[in-house]
C-alpha positions as CSV (number, residue, x, y, z in Angstrom):
1,M,-0.1,-0.1,-0.2
2,I,3.2,2.6,0.9
3,F,4.1,1.7,-2.7
4,V,1.3,2.6,-4.3
5,L,0.7,5.8,-3.2
6,M,4.6,6.3,-3.3
7,K,4.5,5.2,-6.8
8,N,1.9,8.4,-7.5
9,K,4.6,11.3,-7.6
10,P,1.9,14.2,-7.2
11,R,0.2,13.1,-4.5
12,T,3.3,11.6,-2.5
13,H,4.3,14.9,-3.2
14,L,1.0,16.5,-1.7
15,I,0.6,14.7,1.2
16,F,4.9,15.3,2.3
17,W,4.6,18.8,2.5
18,L,1.0,19.0,4.5
19,I,3.2,17.2,6.9
20,Y,6.1,19.0,6.6
21,F,3.8,22.0,7.0
22,I,2.4,21.0,10.4
23,F,5.8,20.2,12.0
24,Q,6.8,23.1,10.8
25,V,3.3,25.6,13.0
26,N,4.4,22.7,15.6
27,S,7.9,24.0,16.0
28,E,7.2,27.8,15.1
29,Y,4.6,28.0,17.7
30,A,6.7,26.2,20.5
31,Y,9.0,28.8,19.2
32,L,7.1,32.4,19.4
33,D,5.4,31.0,22.4
34,N,8.7,32.1,24.6
35,Y,9.5,34.9,21.8
36,L,6.8,37.1,21.4
37,P,6.6,39.5,23.9
38,Q,4.9,38.9,26.7
39,H,1.4,40.6,26.4
40,L,1.0,38.6,23.1
41,Q,1.6,35.0,25.0
42,A,-1.2,35.2,26.3
43,D,-3.4,34.5,22.8
44,W,-2.6,31.3,21.8
45,L,-5.0,31.4,18.8
46,L,-3.2,34.4,17.9
47,I,0.5,32.9,18.5
48,L,-1.0,30.1,16.3
49,W,-2.5,32.5,13.9
50,F,1.3,33.5,14.0
51,A,3.1,30.2,13.2
52,F,0.6,29.5,10.5
53,V,1.0,32.5,7.8
54,S,4.8,32.6,9.7
55,I,5.8,29.1,7.8
56,L,3.3,29.7,4.9
57,V,5.5,32.9,4.0
58,F,8.4,30.8,4.3
59,D,7.5,27.5,2.4
60,L,7.0,30.4,-0.5
61,S,10.8,30.2,-0.3
62,I,11.0,26.1,0.6
63,I,9.3,24.3,-1.7
64,P,10.3,26.0,-5.4
65,C,13.8,26.1,-4.6
66,F,13.1,22.3,-4.0
67,Y,11.5,22.4,-6.9
68,F,14.3,24.3,-8.9
69,L,17.5,22.1,-7.4
70,L,15.0,18.7,-8.5
71,A,14.4,20.5,-12.0
72,I,18.5,20.6,-12.3
73,I,19.4,16.9,-10.6
74,D,17.2,15.0,-12.5
75,G,17.9,17.3,-15.7
76,K,18.7,16.1,-19.4
77,S,19.1,18.9,-21.3
78,N,22.7,19.7,-22.7
79,F,23.2,22.3,-20.5
80,L,22.9,20.6,-17.2
81,R,25.0,17.1,-18.1
82,S,28.0,18.2,-16.5
83,T,28.4,18.2,-13.0
84,A,30.0,21.7,-12.6
85,S,27.0,23.1,-14.0
86,K,24.9,21.8,-12.2
87,I,26.7,22.7,-8.7
88,I,27.5,26.2,-10.1
89,L,23.4,26.8,-10.7
90,S,22.0,24.7,-7.8
91,I,24.6,27.6,-5.8
92,A,22.5,30.3,-7.5
93,V,19.0,28.7,-7.2
94,I,20.0,28.0,-3.2
95,A,21.1,31.9,-2.9
96,F,18.3,33.7,-4.7
97,F,15.7,31.7,-2.6
98,V,17.7,32.7,0.7
99,V,17.9,36.5,0.1
100,I,14.1,36.0,-1.2
101,F,13.8,34.3,2.9
102,R,15.1,37.3,4.6
103,I,13.4,39.7,2.7
104,S,10.1,37.9,3.2
105,C,11.4,37.3,7.2
106,H,12.3,40.4,7.6
107,S,9.9,43.1,5.9
108,F,6.5,41.0,5.8
109,V,6.8,38.5,8.8
110,F,7.9,40.4,11.9
111,S,7.0,43.9,10.9
112,I,3.7,43.8,9.2
113,V,2.6,39.7,11.1
114,Y,4.5,40.2,14.0
115,K,4.6,43.6,14.2
116,V,7.6,43.9,16.4
117,E,11.3,44.6,14.8
118,E,13.7,41.6,14.2
119,D,16.9,42.3,16.8
120,I,19.3,41.7,13.6
121,D,19.7,43.3,10.2
122,S,18.2,42.0,7.3
123,F,21.2,40.2,5.6
124,S,23.0,39.9,9.3
125,L,25.5,37.1,9.3
126,F,23.2,35.0,11.5
127,G,20.0,35.8,9.7
128,I,21.2,34.6,6.4
129,F,22.8,31.2,8.0
130,N,19.1,30.6,10.0
131,A,17.4,31.2,6.2
132,L,19.9,28.4,4.5
133,M,19.1,26.3,7.7
134,N,15.7,26.7,7.2
135,I,16.1,26.2,3.4
136,G,18.3,23.6,3.5
137,F,16.9,21.6,5.9
138,G,13.3,21.4,4.0
139,V,15.0,21.0,0.6
140,S,17.3,17.9,2.1
141,L,14.0,16.5,3.3
142,A,11.9,16.7,0.3
143,L,14.6,15.7,-1.9
144,G,16.0,12.5,0.4
145,M,12.1,11.4,0.0
146,E,11.5,11.8,-3.5
147,K,14.8,10.2,-4.3
148,F,13.5,7.3,-2.4
149,R,10.6,7.1,-4.3
150,Q,12.3,7.1,-7.4
151,Q,14.3,4.3,-6.2
152,L,11.0,1.9,-4.9
153,V,9.8,3.1,-8.8
154,I,13.0,2.3,-10.4
155,Q,13.1,-1.1,-8.4
156,E,9.6,-1.7,-9.3
157,E,10.0,-1.5,-12.7
158,L,13.0,-3.7,-12.8
159,N,10.8,-6.4,-10.7
160,E,8.3,-6.5,-13.1
161,L,11.0,-6.9,-16.1
162,R,12.9,-9.9,-14.4
163,T,9.3,-10.9,-14.1
164,E,7.9,-10.7,-17.8
165,K,11.8,-12.0,-18.9
166,L,11.1,-15.1,-16.6
167,S,7.9,-15.4,-17.7
168,N,8.6,-15.2,-21.4
169,E,11.7,-18.2,-20.9
170,I,9.2,-20.4,-19.3
171,K,6.8,-20.2,-22.3
172,F,9.3,-20.2,-25.1
173,L,10.9,-23.5,-23.2
174,K,7.5,-24.8,-23.1
175,T,7.2,-24.3,-26.6
176,Q,10.2,-26.7,-27.4
177,I,8.4,-29.1,-25.7
178,N,5.0,-29.0,-27.2
179,P,5.9,-29.9,-31.1
180,H,8.9,-32.3,-30.1
181,F,5.7,-34.3,-28.6
182,L,3.2,-34.3,-31.3
183,F,5.9,-34.9,-34.0
184,N,7.0,-38.3,-32.3
185,T,3.4,-38.9,-31.2
186,L,2.2,-38.4,-35.1
187,N,4.9,-40.7,-36.2
188,N,3.6,-43.4,-33.5
189,I,-0.4,-42.8,-35.8
190,Y,2.2,-43.5,-38.4
191,G,2.8,-46.6,-37.8
192,L,-0.3,-47.6,-36.4
193,A,-2.0,-46.4,-39.8
194,L,0.3,-47.8,-42.4
195,K,0.1,-51.2,-40.4
196,K,-4.2,-50.6,-40.2
197,S,-4.3,-51.3,-36.2
198,D,-7.6,-50.6,-34.6
199,D,-5.9,-48.8,-32.1
200,T,-5.4,-45.9,-34.9
201,P,-8.8,-44.2,-33.8
202,E,-7.9,-44.4,-30.2
203,V,-5.1,-43.2,-29.9
204,I,-6.1,-39.9,-32.5
205,L,-8.3,-39.3,-29.4
206,K,-6.0,-39.4,-26.3
207,L,-4.2,-37.3,-28.6
208,A,-6.3,-34.5,-29.0
209,K,-7.3,-34.8,-25.4
210,I,-3.3,-34.4,-24.3
211,M,-2.8,-31.4,-27.6
212,R,-5.6,-30.0,-25.6
213,Y,-4.6,-29.4,-22.5
214,N,-0.6,-28.8,-23.4
215,I,-2.1,-26.0,-25.4
216,Y,-4.9,-24.5,-23.0
217,E,-3.4,-25.9,-19.9
218,S,0.5,-24.5,-20.7
219,G,-0.4,-21.3,-20.9
220,C,-0.9,-20.9,-16.8
221,D,1.6,-20.4,-14.5
222,S,-0.1,-23.6,-12.7
223,V,-2.4,-26.8,-13.3
224,P,-3.7,-29.5,-10.0
225,L,-1.1,-32.3,-9.7
226,V,-3.9,-34.5,-10.4
227,K,-4.6,-33.2,-13.6
228,E,-0.9,-33.7,-14.9
229,I,-1.1,-37.0,-13.7
230,E,-3.9,-37.5,-15.7
231,N,-2.5,-35.8,-18.5
232,L,0.7,-38.6,-17.9
233,E,-2.0,-41.7,-17.7
234,D,-2.9,-40.5,-21.5
235,F,0.4,-39.9,-22.6
236,I,1.3,-43.8,-21.3
237,E,-1.9,-45.3,-23.4
238,I,-0.5,-43.7,-25.9
239,N,2.5,-45.4,-26.5
240,K,1.4,-48.9,-24.9
241,I,-0.5,-49.6,-27.8
242,R,2.3,-48.4,-29.9
243,H,4.9,-50.0,-28.4
244,K,3.1,-53.9,-27.7
245,N,7.0,-55.4,-25.9
246,L,6.7,-52.1,-23.3
247,S,5.8,-53.0,-20.1
248,V,4.8,-49.7,-17.9
249,D,4.3,-49.5,-14.5
250,F,3.2,-46.4,-12.8
251,E,2.3,-45.6,-9.2
252,H,1.4,-42.4,-8.0
253,S,0.0,-41.2,-4.4
254,I,-0.8,-38.5,-3.3
255,D,-2.0,-36.8,-0.2
256,N,-2.9,-33.2,-1.1
257,T,-5.5,-33.1,-4.3
258,S,-5.5,-29.1,-4.3
259,Q,-1.8,-29.1,-4.8
260,V,-0.6,-27.0,-8.1
261,I,2.5,-27.8,-10.0
262,S,3.8,-25.8,-13.0
263,P,2.4,-27.6,-16.4
264,L,4.4,-30.2,-18.2
265,I,7.4,-30.9,-15.8
266,L,6.5,-33.8,-14.9
267,L,5.8,-34.9,-18.4
268,Q,8.7,-34.6,-20.3
269,F,10.7,-36.9,-18.3
270,V,8.3,-39.5,-18.9
271,E,8.8,-38.6,-23.0
272,N,12.2,-39.1,-22.5
273,A,11.6,-41.5,-21.4
274,F,9.7,-43.1,-24.1
275,K,12.2,-41.7,-26.6
276,H,15.4,-43.0,-25.5
277,G,14.2,-45.9,-23.8
278,A,11.1,-48.4,-25.7
279,S,11.6,-46.5,-28.6
280,E,15.4,-47.0,-29.1
281,S,15.0,-50.9,-27.4
282,V,15.1,-53.8,-30.3
283,S,13.8,-55.9,-27.0
284,A,11.2,-56.2,-24.4
285,S,12.0,-52.6,-22.3
286,C,10.3,-51.0,-18.9
287,L,9.6,-48.6,-17.4
288,K,9.1,-47.4,-14.3
289,I,7.4,-43.9,-12.9
290,K,6.5,-43.3,-9.1
291,L,5.2,-40.3,-8.1
292,T,4.4,-39.5,-4.3
293,L,3.6,-36.0,-2.5
294,K,3.4,-35.8,1.1
295,E,3.1,-32.7,3.1
296,H,4.1,-30.8,0.3
297,I,7.2,-33.1,-0.5
298,L,7.0,-33.9,-3.9
299,Y,8.9,-37.3,-5.1
300,Y,9.1,-38.4,-8.3
301,E,11.2,-41.3,-9.8
302,V,11.3,-42.5,-13.5
303,S,13.6,-45.0,-15.0
304,N,13.5,-46.9,-18.1
305,S,15.3,-49.6,-19.6
306,V,18.2,-48.7,-22.5
307,E,20.0,-51.2,-24.8
308,V,23.7,-51.8,-23.6
309,S,24.6,-49.4,-26.8
310,H,22.6,-47.0,-26.2
311,N,24.0,-43.7,-25.8
312,I,23.3,-42.4,-22.7
313,S,24.1,-38.2,-23.7
314,S,21.3,-38.0,-26.7
315,T,19.2,-38.2,-23.7
316,K,20.8,-34.7,-22.5
317,I,19.4,-32.1,-24.4
318,G,15.7,-32.1,-23.5
319,L,16.9,-32.5,-19.2
320,Q,19.1,-29.2,-20.1
321,N,15.4,-27.8,-21.2
322,I,14.2,-29.2,-18.1
323,K,16.7,-27.9,-15.6
324,R,16.2,-24.7,-16.9
325,Q,12.8,-24.4,-16.2
326,L,13.2,-26.1,-12.9
327,E,16.0,-23.5,-11.6
328,L,12.8,-20.8,-12.9
329,L,10.3,-22.5,-11.3
330,Y,11.8,-24.0,-8.5
331,P,14.9,-22.1,-7.5
332,D,16.3,-23.5,-3.9
333,R,13.2,-25.8,-3.4
334,H,14.0,-28.7,-5.6
335,Q,16.5,-31.4,-6.3
336,L,17.6,-32.8,-9.7
337,S,19.1,-36.3,-9.7
338,I,20.4,-38.8,-12.5
339,Q,21.6,-42.4,-12.2
340,Q,22.7,-44.4,-15.0
341,N,24.1,-47.4,-16.1
342,N,24.3,-50.0,-18.7
343,D,20.9,-51.3,-19.1
344,N,18.5,-48.3,-16.7
345,Y,18.0,-44.7,-16.9
346,T,16.8,-43.1,-14.0
347,V,15.6,-39.6,-12.7
348,I,14.7,-38.6,-9.6
349,L,13.2,-35.2,-9.1
350,T,11.8,-33.5,-5.7
351,I,10.6,-30.6,-5.5
352,D,9.0,-28.8,-2.1
353,F,5.8,-27.0,-1.9
354,T,6.0,-25.9,1.7
355,H,6.3,-22.1,1.0
356,E,3.2,-22.2,-1.2
357,S,0.3,-24.1,1.0
């Protein structure tokens, strides 16, 4: 709420000057209560009126001085680009308003408002120093407030740009996966069509369901974990029809059906297992998937058999994509390990959802 207020420059400045004015009037009242002649001190309303008018007059020097200095400091013109020109012009502006302050104080506030003579000359050393302190105090507070406000706005804009950049990067990574999955599945359907398999219509229907999920859900930041599991099951069913010699064991257990997860994160590991497991095996192959969610901790294990001659490094391309997504989506809240030997390839992922609950 404070940031929303300070993001609006005119409103922030108005509130600042109102608070500063009240503070000044209070300080001036305390000063005048002791300074004014005895016969004027009895009427507190009169003292309050004196304080109000005098501060109003003083601020006619302080406030314009601030905005002139702010224009100089933040100036973008060629003349104001050098530090020396800014310093010289700032000194000239301060000197001008110190003169205005002393004239209004000596000739108006004391002579006309208080109806007493000031006990120092208009441009005495003490009077100039007093004016400089009053202007310097007000301008310094206002500059500090404005620079703090500007820093907040800049930081918010940087955060928005960073968030947008990360969001665009995640979307780009997901678009790299979707066509890859589609082409692989279409190849499966093509193989079934060549064989005139009765399973072809069923595979097409399941593919349509999966693509509908991928198209509409992948644009969301998160989806229910149960939906992601259902999508995994459809994907597995398509591949089981295609690979008759494939044994698939999918175990899943979750203790919180409302838990959400970034869409398509889990699918990519299974797709990778099918692509570099069953698709490249000439003999019977097996795929084991285990997914559990317990006390907001997700454990996901995908293990597939591989041929002895299989080049494990070929799976690294897809994994680089998913690793980057996990780094962006779950920084410091996930662990990914890969275990491999001559006939088995296993990926284990854990994600801590505790802070999202």
